[in-house]
C-alpha positions as a printed NumPy array, in Angstrom:
array([[147.471, -70.227,  18.32 ],
       [147.694, -73.98 ,  17.982],
       [150.995, -75.427,  16.656],
       [149.714, -76.988,  13.339],
       [153.313, -77.827,  11.982],
       [153.132, -81.197,  13.727],
       [150.494, -82.428,  11.33 ],
       [151.374, -82.258,   7.837],
       [149.338, -79.971,   5.859],
       [147.208, -79.037,   8.617],
       [148.279, -75.295,   8.314],
       [147.574, -75.155,   4.783],
       [144.093, -76.684,   5.415],
       [143.316, -74.169,   7.953],
       [144.469, -71.339,   5.797],
       [142.419, -72.701,   2.902],
       [139.266, -73.044,   5.152],
       [139.695, -69.617,   6.474],
       [140.218, -68.095,   2.991],
       [136.98 , -69.85 ,   1.874],
       [135.127, -68.517,   4.765],
       [136.586, -64.977,   3.997],
       [135.166, -65.31 ,   0.397],
       [131.816, -66.411,   1.741],
       [131.809, -63.369,   4.295],
       [132.07 , -61.063,   1.562],
       [128.81 , -62.276,   0.142],
       [126.916, -62.573,   3.381],
       [127.76 , -61.634,   7.134],
       [127.371, -65.387,   8.312],
       [127.644, -68.67 ,   6.801],
       [124.876, -71.238,   8.182],
       [126.579, -74.343,   9.475],
       [124.475, -76.482,   7.345],
       [125.767, -74.854,   4.148],
       [129.244, -74.731,   5.714],
       [129.211, -78.524,   6.008],
       [127.422, -79.082,   2.695],
       [129.966, -77.074,   0.772],
       [133.224, -77.782,   2.498],
       [132.399, -81.433,   3.845],
       [133.389, -82.971,   0.741],
       [136.664, -80.948,   0.195],
       [138.139, -81.508,   3.646],
       [136.375, -84.709,   4.48 ],
       [136.606, -86.078,   8.105],
       [139.013, -83.206,   8.973],
       [136.356, -80.497,   8.602],
       [135.075, -80.858,  12.278],
       [138.589, -80.762,  13.659],
       [139.636, -77.744,  11.387],
       [136.455, -76.023,  12.443],
       [137.209, -76.637,  16.217],
       [140.833, -75.333,  15.88 ],
       [139.281, -72.085,  14.18 ],
       [136.835, -71.743,  16.995],
       [139.389, -72.26 ,  19.774],
       [141.631, -69.62 ,  18.303],
       [139.01 , -67.137,  18.179],
       [139.142, -66.696,  14.452],
       [135.562, -67.648,  13.821],
       [132.585, -67.622,  16.177],
       [129.212, -69.129,  16.167],
       [126.298, -66.74 ,  15.797],
       [122.435, -67.326,  15.84 ],
       [121.045, -65.805,  12.778],
       [117.574, -66.081,  10.875],
       [118.877, -69.452,   9.246],
       [119.757, -70.892,  12.536],
       [123.234, -71.485,  13.767],
       [125.995, -70.034,  11.539],
       [129.677, -69.002,  11.534],
       [131.134, -65.573,  11.382],
       [134.768, -64.552,  10.836],
       [136.095, -62.39 ,  13.688],
       [137.997, -59.392,  13.354],
       [140.9  , -61.074,  14.827],
       [140.385, -63.94 ,  12.125],
       [140.636, -61.203,   9.27 ],
       [143.813, -59.653,  10.752],
       [145.34 , -63.093,  11.135],
       [144.7  , -64.027,   7.411],
       [145.961, -60.533,   6.468],
       [149.161, -61.156,   8.106],
       [149.588, -64.514,   6.518],
       [147.528, -67.138,   8.695],
       [148.867, -70.339,  10.119],
       [151.587, -70.783,   7.378],
       [153.101, -67.666,   8.399],
       [153.262, -68.676,  12.083],
       [154.837, -71.999,  11.023],
       [157.568, -70.063,   8.934],
       [158.299, -67.658,  11.673],
       [158.718, -70.691,  14.162],
       [160.998, -72.335,  11.742],
       [163.075, -69.14 ,  11.182],
       [163.327, -68.556,  15.188],
       [164.403, -72.172,  15.591],
       [166.929, -71.763,  12.806],
       [168.422, -68.441,  14.361],
       [168.542, -70.244,  17.798],
       [170.777, -73.145,  16.216],
       [172.899, -70.75 ,  14.51 ],
       [173.646, -68.776,  17.72 ],
       [174.201, -72.053,  19.663],
       [176.709, -73.219,  16.741],
       [178.277, -69.893,  17.047],
       [178.6  , -70.116,  20.843],
       [180.08 , -73.558,  20.489],
       [182.687, -72.277,  17.953],
       [183.495, -69.55 ,  20.283],
       [184.016, -71.808,  23.336],
       [186.28 , -74.121,  21.236],
       [188.54 , -70.946,  20.309],
       [188.764, -70.033,  23.949],
       [189.569, -73.615,  25.287],
       [192.141, -73.867,  22.662],
       [193.664, -70.498,  23.427],
       [193.664, -71.312,  27.104],
       [195.376, -74.696,  26.541],
       [197.97 , -72.944,  24.25 ],
       [198.6  , -70.217,  26.872],
       [199.067, -72.912,  29.641],
       [201.599, -74.893,  27.347],
       [203.498, -71.726,  26.57 ],
       [203.689, -70.825,  30.148],
       [204.777, -74.343,  31.086],
       [207.339, -74.215,  28.246],
       [208.778, -70.949,  29.368],
       [208.906, -71.839,  33.042],
       [210.849, -74.986,  32.315],
       [213.142, -73.509,  29.956],
       [214.484, -70.96 ,  32.328],
       [215.235, -73.513,  34.973]])
């Protein structure tokens, strides 16, 4: 899947478009491309072609030739993807994973500091005890 978090709101637009297509899919097995552009062109504006391209590249929709000409159809992969939460879920999981990595890194830094301070204290105690005896 493409990383959509870099473009503000792109994941929500893709989820919205895929949800609308799923609703269309309930009524008919394919959505003619002309009807698709007529219905959603005004809603998504210039972004529609880019959104459509991402959905095709990710394998969530496919082009199919039907009696009305070229149409779009949601793939089983697209249905499963939306059932699991869509693009927004991927962004949330990526952020959670990133937060977990940062937390682990901070914990490792803290333990490194503790070990270094403990080593310095042990060296100072050894130095003190060695010179006190002499």
